[in-house]
N, C-alpha and C positions, 0 to 999 in steps of 0.2 A: 504493499499499499504506500511505501515511500516512492514508488516509482509512478509518474504520471500516467503512463500507458497502463498499467496494472490497475490504477485507480478507475481509469475510464473502462476497462474490461469489466471489472466488478460492478460497476453502475449499469454497463449494458446488460450483465447477466441479470441483475435485479429488475431491470425493466422487462426482459423477457419473461421473467419468472411472474411479474406483475400482469403482464399483458395475457399469460397463459392461465392466470388464477381463476378466471370465470369458467373455463372448461375444466379444469382441475377440480374446483369445487362442485360443479355440476356431477362430474363423474362420481366423486367420492359419496356425495348425496345418493345418486341413483345406486351406488354398489351397497349402500347401507340398507337399502330396500330388502327385507326378509324373503327368501326363497322357500320353496317345499322342502321338507327334510322327513326322511324315513330311511330304514336300511335299504331298501329298494331302491332310492335315489342315489344310493353310495355306489352303484354299479352301472354300467352303460350296456348297450346290445353287443359290445364286444368280449364281455364276460359271459363265457360258454354256459354256465348255469342258467343265466339270465335269459339265454336263448330258448332253454329248455321250459323254463317258466313262463315265457311269453307264448310259448306254443300251447301250454295247458291253458292259458288265459283265453287263447283264442278258440279253444275248442269248449271250455266250459265256464268262462268268464273268469275275471280276477279274484285273486283271494284278498283284494282291498275292500274291507268290509267293517262296518260298525256293528257290534252287538250291544244292544241296549235293553236294559230291564230296570225295575225298579220294585219296592215292597208294594205288592196289590197287582204286580203285573202276572196274573194267572191265567189259565186256559179257560176260565169262567167269566173273566172280566171282559164286558162287551165295548168298553172303551178302546181296547186294542184293535178292534176292527176299525174304529173310527180314526184312530192315529194311522195305522196302514193305508187306510183310504186317503187319508189327507197327504200322506207322502207319495201316493201314486198319482194324485190328481191336481193338487195345489200348483199355481203358476210358478211359486218360488223355487220349485223342484225341477224347473225346466230351463234350458238355457235360453230361451226367450220369453221372459215372464211377462211381456207386454208392458214393461215400465212401471208396473205397480209397485208401490212402496211397501216395505216390509208389515207395516201396520195394516195395510190392507190386505196382504197377501195372507195374514193370519187371522183376519177380521170374520172370516166365513166359519160358521160352526159346523157346517158340513159341505161336502161338494155336490154342488146342484147339477142340474142336467147341463146349464150353460157354462160352467166352470170345468166340467169334465172335458178331457183332452182326447181328441180323436184319434183313432189308429193311425192316421197319416201324419200327425204331430208327434207321436211317441218316440220319433227318433230323437227328439230334442230332449228327452228325458235324462237326467243327470245320473241316474242309477240304472244299473245292470238288472237288479232285481230286488224285491223287498219281500222277505218270508217271515211270517209270525208264527210261533209254537202254537198259537190258538187255532190257526187256519190248519196247521199240520194235524192237529189234534182231531179236528172236525173233519178231515178228509179221511184220517185212518178210522174213524168211529162211525163211518157211513155203513149201513146194512150191506151194500155190495161187497165191502172189504171183508165180511165175515169173522170181524175180530171182536172179542169181548173188550170191555172198558179197560181191563188190566194189560191185555195184549196191546191195545192202542198206545196205552201209556208206556208200556215198555219199550216199544219202537223208538220212542223219543227220549227215554231215559240215558242221562250221562251226557246228552249233546243240547237238546232243546227243553229238557224237562228235569227240574231239580230233584233233589232228595225226597221232598214233601210230596212229589207227585202231582204238584199244581203249579209251581212257579215255573214262568217260562220266560222267553226273550222275543225280540225282533232283531232280525238280521237284515242290514242293508248294504247291498253290494254296489259299489260305485263303478260306474263306467270311466273311460279314460278323460272325458270332458268334465266329469264330476271332481275326479281326482284334482284337477287344476283349480277347482273353487271350494276345495274342502275347508278352508278358513272362513268362508261364508256359510258354508252347509252346515257344519257341525253346530253353530248356535241355533240356526233354524230348525235343525233336528230337535234340539233340546226344547225350543219354544213349541214346537208342534207336539211334541210328547206332553208339554204342560196343558197346552190349549185343548188338544183333542183326546189325548190319553189320559188327563187327569192325573198326571205324575208330577209329584212335588219337584221343583227343580233341583232343590239340595239333595234329594234322595234318588236321583237318577244315577244310573251307573253304566258308563260306556267304555267299550274295550274294542280291542282288534287293531289290525295294521293301521288302519286310518287314524285312530286315535293316538297311536303311536307316534305317528308323524306330526299329527295336530299338537300334541303336547312338546314334541321337539321345537315345532315353530313358536310356541308361546314362550317356552324355556328361552330359545335363542334371543326373541325380541326383549325379554326381562334382562338377561344378560347383559345385552348391548345398552339398554336405557339405564339400568341401575348400577352396573359393575364398571364398565368403560370409563364414565366419568370419575368415579371414585379412584380408578386405578390412576387416572391422569394426575387427580390432585395428589395423591400419595408419591407418585413418582415426581412431581414437582417439589414437594416439600423435602423428600429424601436428596433431591439433586441439589437444594439450596444448601441442606446439612453437608454434603460431601464436597461441595466446590467453595463454601464459605463466601460466596459472592452472589448475590441477588442478580446482578447484571449477567455474570457469566452463566448462571443457572437458568435466567431467562432465555438467552441465546440457545442454549443447548436444547432446552425444552421446546421453544419455538421451532428449531429445526426438526425436532423429532416429530412435532405436529405436522409441519410442512411433509416430512418424510411419509407419515401416515396417509395424508390426502393424497400424495402422489400414488402411494401403493393401492389406494382404494379406486383412484382413478384408472390406474392401469388395470385392476380387475374388472372395471366396468366396462373399459373400451375394448377389452380382449374377450369379452363375451361372457365373463364369468359371473356368478349369482353368489348372495351372501348365505351359504349353506351353515349349519350347525358347526362345522368344523372350521369354517373360515372366520368365525367371530373372533376367535382368539388372533387374526392376523394383525388387526390395527394394533392391540397393546404390545404384541411381539414386535412389530417394527418399531414401535416406540421405544421400548427399553433397549433393543439393540441400537438404534439411534444414539440415545443417550449415554450407553455403554462407550460406544466409539468416541462420542464426543467427550465424556470423562477422560479417557485415555489420552485423547489429543490435547485437551486442556492441561493436563499433568505434564504432558510434554513442553508446553508454554511455561509452566511454573518452574520447571527444571532448568529451561533455558534462561528465563529470567534470573535466576540465582547464579548461573555461570557465566553469562555473557552479558546481561543487563536486559532491562526491559524494552530498550529500543529495538533490538533486534530478536528480541524473544519469538515472536510469531514466526519469523522467517527461519529461525534456527529450529524451532519446533517441527515446522512443516518439512523441513529438509530432513530430520531424523524421523518423524512420524508418518510420513505418508506411506511409505513401503509397508511397515507393519499393520497399518490401518486397512491398505488395500488387500493385503495378503490375508488377513483375519475376516474382512468381508467376503473375500473369495472362497475361503474354506467354509464360512457360514453359509453362504450361497451354496456351496457344493453339497453341505450337510443337508440343506433343505431340498434342494434339486434332486437329491437321491431318492426322494420320495416319488419320483416321476416314474419309477420303476413299478410302482404299486399295480396290482391288478384292480384296484378300486378307483374309480374316478373321482371320488371325493378328496382322497387322499392324494391323487397325482395333481389336483388343482390346487390343494393346499401348497404342496411343495413347490409347483412351478411358480405361482403367483407370490409366494413368500421369497423365493430365490430373485425374482425381479425385483421385488420391493427392496430387498437387502442391496443389491446393485444400485438402485437409484438411491437409496440412502447414503451409501459412501460416497457417491458423486456430489450430493447436495451438502453433506458434512465437509468434505474436503475443500469446496468451493466458499459455502457460506460462513463457516465457524473462522477461519483463519482470516477473511476479510473483514467480519464484524468485529473480531478481538482487535484486529489492527485498527480499525476505524476509530475505536474508543478505547484507550489503555485500560487495563485492569488494575485496580488498587491492590497491592500485594501486601499482606500483612505478616507478622512474624509467624502466624500458624500455618502459612503456606509453606514453610521450609519443608523440605522432603525427609529431614530427619526427625521430624515430630513422633512419628511412631519407631524410632530407632530402637527402642528397648525390645519391641516385639521382633523385629528383624534380628537383633543380637541374639535372643533366646533360639530363635530358630536356626539361626547359623550355629550356635554352640550345639544344638539337639543334632544337625546334621554332621558335625565334625565328630561327634561322639558315636552316632547311631547311623550313619548312612547305610552301611552295609546291611545292618539288621533290618532297616525301613525297606530296603530293595528285596529282601528275602521274604519279609512278612507280605509285601504287596505281592511277589510273585505266587506265593502260596495262596493268597485270598483271591487272585485273579484265577488260579486253577480251579478252586472251589465254587467260585462264582459262575464260572463258564459252566461247569456241571448243573448248577442251578437253573441256568439259562435255557438247558436243554430240557428241563421239565416244565416249561412255560406251557400255559394252555390259553386259548382265546374265547370269548364270548361275545355275542352281540344279542344276548337275551334282554327281556325288557328290565330284569333286576340291574343290568349295567347300564341302563339309559337313565333309570330314575332311582330316587332314594324311596325307602320304604314308607315313608311317612307322605308321600305325594299322593295327590288324588286319584292319579291313574292307577298306581299300584294298589290303593284300596278298593278301586272299583274292579280290578282284577281279582281280588280276592273275594270280593262278595259275590261276582259273577260265577266264579268257579265253586263256592260253597252253597250257592243257591239255584244255579242253573246246570252249569257242566263245564267240561274241559273246553278250554278255548284255543288249543293249538291243533289245527288240523294236518295231518299227514296223508296226502293223497295218493291212492295207487290207481294207475291208468292201465287198463287192461285193454290192448288191441287185438280185435280177433278180426282178420281178413274175411271178407264175404265168400271169397274162394276156398276157405278152409273146409267147408262142408259142414260146420257146426249149425244144427238148427236152433231155434230159440230155446227150447227145452235144455238142449246140451249147454248153451252158453250160460243159461241162469244157474244149471248145477254147477258149472264151473266157478261162477261168481259167488255161489253159496260156499263153495269149498274154500276160496280165497278169502271170503269175509270171515269165516271160522279160524284161519290162520292167522289173520290181522288181530282178531278178538283175544286171541291167545298171548299175543305179545306183551312183554312187559310193559307196565304203566299205561296201556290202551285201556281206556275208560268205556268206550263205546265205539261202534262203527256204523256209518251209514251208506247205504247203497241203494241201487234201484229195487232191491227186493222188498225195502221198506214201503215202497209204494204199490206193491202189488198185493190184490187180495190173498187170502190164506187158501193155500192149495194143498190137498193131500199129497203126501210124499210120492204116491203112485198114480198121479194123475197123468193121463195120456198126453203125448205131445201135442195133439191136436187141440185139447182143451187149454193148454199151456200157452200155446200159441194165440188163442183166441183171447185169452184173458190178458195177456201181454199187449195185444193191439189195442185193447180198450183203455190200458193205462200208459201207453207209450208218450202220449202228450204230456200226461203229468210228469212222467220220469223226466223226459227232455226239458220240460220247463223248469224243473228243480234243478237241473245242470247235472245229471247223473248218467246222461247218454248222449252221445255225439255220433250220428251216422253221416257217413259219407257215401260216395259211390263205391269206395273200395273196401271199407272196414267199417266196423262198429268200435267205438271208443267208450267203454265202460268206466265210470269213476266210482272209486270207494273211498271213504274219508274215516281214517282212525282218529279218534279224539284223544289227546294226552293234555295233561296240564301245561300251563304256561308258568307255573310256580314251582318252587321247591328245587333240591339240588339234582335236577335230571340231566344226563348226558344224553342229548339228542343224536349226537353222532352214534352212541352205542346202539340206541333205539332204532334207528334208520338202519344200522348194520344188522341187527337182529331181524328186522322185518325182511330186508333183501335176502338173507340166508334162508329164512322160513319160506319166502315165496319161491325162491328158486329150488329148494328141495321139493316143493310141492308140485312143481311143474314135470310132467312126464317126459323123459329124455326122448320117448319115441315120438311124439308129437309136438314137443317144445317149440318147433319151428312154426306151428299152426297159429300160435298167438304169442303175445308179448306182455310182460307185466312190468311196470316201471314205476317207481317212485318219483312223485313230482310234487307241484305245488309250492308253496312259500317255504316249508320248513327245509327242504333239501337245499333250497337257493340260500337261506340263512345259513344252514351249516356249511355250505361252501364259502360263504362270506367269512366265517369263523376260521376255516382252514386258510383262507387268503390272508387273514389278518397276521398269522403267524408267519407265513410266507413272506409278506410284505416286511414284517420286522426284520427279518433276517437279510433279505435281498437289499433293503434300503440301508442298514446298517453296513453291510459288506460293501456295497457301492460306495458309500460315503467314506468307509475306512480306506479303500483302495485309492480313491481319488484324492482324499486329503493326505494319504501317506506319499503319493507321488509329489505332491506339492511340497510335503516337508522334506523329501529326500533332496528335490531340487534346492530348496532354501538353504538347507544344511550342506549341500554338495557333498553328501554321502548317504549310502543307502543305509548303512547301519545306523548311523546318528538319526537319520529321518524316521526310521522304524522305532527306534527308542524313544524318540520325541512323541509317538504316538500313544506310548503306554498311559500317561497321565490323561490322555483325551478318550481312551477306550474304557479306563477305570470306571467313571462315573455310571455309564450304561450299564457295565457288567455288574457293578454294585447294586444298582436298584433292580435290574430285570433279574439278576442272579438270587437275590434275596426272595422278590416275589415269585419266583420259580420254586424256591424252597419251601415256601408257606403255602404253596398251591393257589396263590392268588391269582386269578384271571385278567388277561388283559383285554382292553377294547380298543375300539377305533381310535380313541383319543389318546390312547397309551402308546401305539404303534409310531406315532408322529415324534414322541419326545427323544428316542434314542438318537435318531440322525440329526435333529435340532440341537440337543445338548452337546453332541460330539462338534458340531459346526461352532457353538458358543464357546465351549471349552478350549478349543484351538485359538481363541483370540488371545486368552492370556497367555498360553504357551508360547505363541509366536512373538508377543511382546516381551515376555520373560527372556526367551531364548536370542531375540534380536540384542537386548541390552548385554547379555551374557556373552554373545559373540563379539559385540563391539569391545567389549572389556578385554577379551582374551586376545585381539587383534591389537590392542593398545599395550599390550605386554603384561597385563595381570594374570596371576594364576587362577586355577578354578575356584578356589576358595574365595579369593578376593572378587572375582567376578560374580560368584552367587551371591555373596553379601551385597555387593553394589546393585545387583539385579533385584534382590530384596527390596532395598531402599528405594530404588527408582521406579519399580514396577508395582511392588506389593500393596501399597496404598490404592492405586488405581483398581487393581484387581478386586481388593475387599470392596471398593465402592461400587464397581459395576455389578459384582455378585449382590451386592445390597439392593441396588436399584432395580436390576432384573428380577429378584426374588420377590421384592415388596411389590413391584408392579403387576406381576402375575398372581401373586398369593391370594388376591381378593377375589379372583376368578374362582377359587376353591370353594367359595360360597354358593355358586350356581346351582340351580336345580336340576341343570341337565349334567347328569353324572360323568360323561366323557369330558366335556370342559372341565368340570371341577377336578377330575383326575388328571387332566393335562396340565393344570395349573400346579397342583400339589406334587406332581411328579416332576415338573420342570424345577420347582424349589428344591427338591431332593437332589437332584441331578445337578443343579448349580452348586449345591453345598458339596457335593462328592467332587465337582470339578475343581472347586478351589481347594480342597484337600489334596488332589492330585497335583495341582499346579504349584502350592506352596510346601508341599511335604515330599511327595514322590518324586516329583521332577528335579528337586535340588539334590535328592538322595541320588538319584541317577547320574546327575552331572559330578558329584563329589565321590562317587564310587568309582572303582577300576572301570566300570563301563563308559564313565565320562571322558575317558581319553579319545572317545570318538569325536567329541565335539572341540577338542584342541587344536584342529587344523588351522594353521595360520597361513596368510597370503605370502 
């Protein structure tokens, strides 16, 4: 800034930034608009199990449903009929409600003839089907079904009829158009249940995939509106405390806010949406920007004490630009490694976070030195780099006496933790998304206790029409498969086309079976248990298992598949196929993908960052050694979680690579100063002690800022966000231990000879 041309360049950059600010602000605001969230939204069409699920949805309708019930929702309650009729006819449940306001839409006590929707307009209906337990019971209790009252209730038990033999539910299946409007439809369904079904709003219980996604949407909005501002306030206060200068803290914090806005604008203009996973992107960019600003500001403080205030900024930039660029590059690599994920949501987080980090370092290196040079900072005696000297002296003495022992303990610990990592398990079950005290979880508990199991596992039996099976043989096969499914562990009920057929004697002739089936075929198809094509019949059987409890769905699916395969006759197995499908196998594959992504992204980040470290250290051996304190945090946390059998979720898998990228920041700053001292003629002990004094304070400050800025999100109702927050805090704590304890021990041990290369 002492040069006229540089001053002019800086002013031009500020003008460009001011010129672009309307577009940056608009993009950031648009990016903050919440998007749909659910485990199904985490994968795209390129995910093979999703293709299987989409095929199932095309044949039988999507598994995107809401199950609603309440005290008094019984098979004898006529209000259920009014509620179901309203769901099928009220204009608000159609994609073109003729512009009527909500108050008008729900103002009709019943649907009259002029409000009923004709068949030609039914394509605009936002639901695929609406089924009530009361309707099912009445259809089963018809005289033509030949069932006693107990037999009719038995066909519904465990799925649509509770243990009391009376409490039931209404199942609302959404179509693709309805899914995009679930934020509007869920409150409408609640209001309709109150208006037409007589259900008290506070006593309504709703569950299912739609409610899972809706609850995630609500939690995301709450997290952004409640915790993001608090995080910024906390970060600013900690920043003032660390920098001991309101002006300097204001500059660093302001730059972090600009970086946030740019990162959000990039998200918007690149076509991204603010999913539940991306809500941690703005605070993450903010704390990373502040961490970089603190490191650079500490370079200014050191330069001011060494060469004077006049040249402090220039000297600090000369020394600090490379470690700042390298640390940002490694952080971007750690985040970008998530791009190898098979889950679309994780890939997007990694890509946009990496782009945000790159933009942040550019903003930081341009604005911070320019603004600090524009107006000089008052340096107080507290700014002396030696004010924490007693801490660094104690750490140095500890290293002198126990460096080899620390290295040995670290090596043994890493081996044990690696074994723990191999024991990790993943989960995307409802308990991993919401706390036990949430309304959604209490609704699941009530529904499972009073109505039936809520997790469907679908078996699709495909019988080609060329197979020669007549209707009686096909139904006999389905009956055998149904029995196999019902005997599987944890299966509480099985629903199939057989439930919609009249009671037939076991010895009924084939002709009678064919005639009875033809009379019921329409009902079976409408219920979604038969899809006939020109070439085959696709039969659906639904096994109902609990959504709660410590169930291993992978084991349940495996047991079912083995049982079904064993039932197939090897001589005629080619005549039909049995495939487990629907939502649960997809969720299980997502769980498997979580573990695969964790290892793949971590390994990718390790390899890429290790390449950078070997180049920076100009030595393969030194570069690999420098990775030890950066691998340690992830191994410590995930190894511990593996040993205690704590499952990880989609929020957890992102932390390992992110933490490695952040941990490398401090490692690079420490090694950069250590190497400069070695090149200046110091021995390793002197270089370590000098690196402690120069970098230690900034390392502690950045850990404090990052930790406190993210810790507030641990209070989020959305468990993956809360888990991401506390795991990041734990990883940052392990990272500072690795950089202040393990790294210096390596440098002072016999292994440290690899770092003594001099020019």
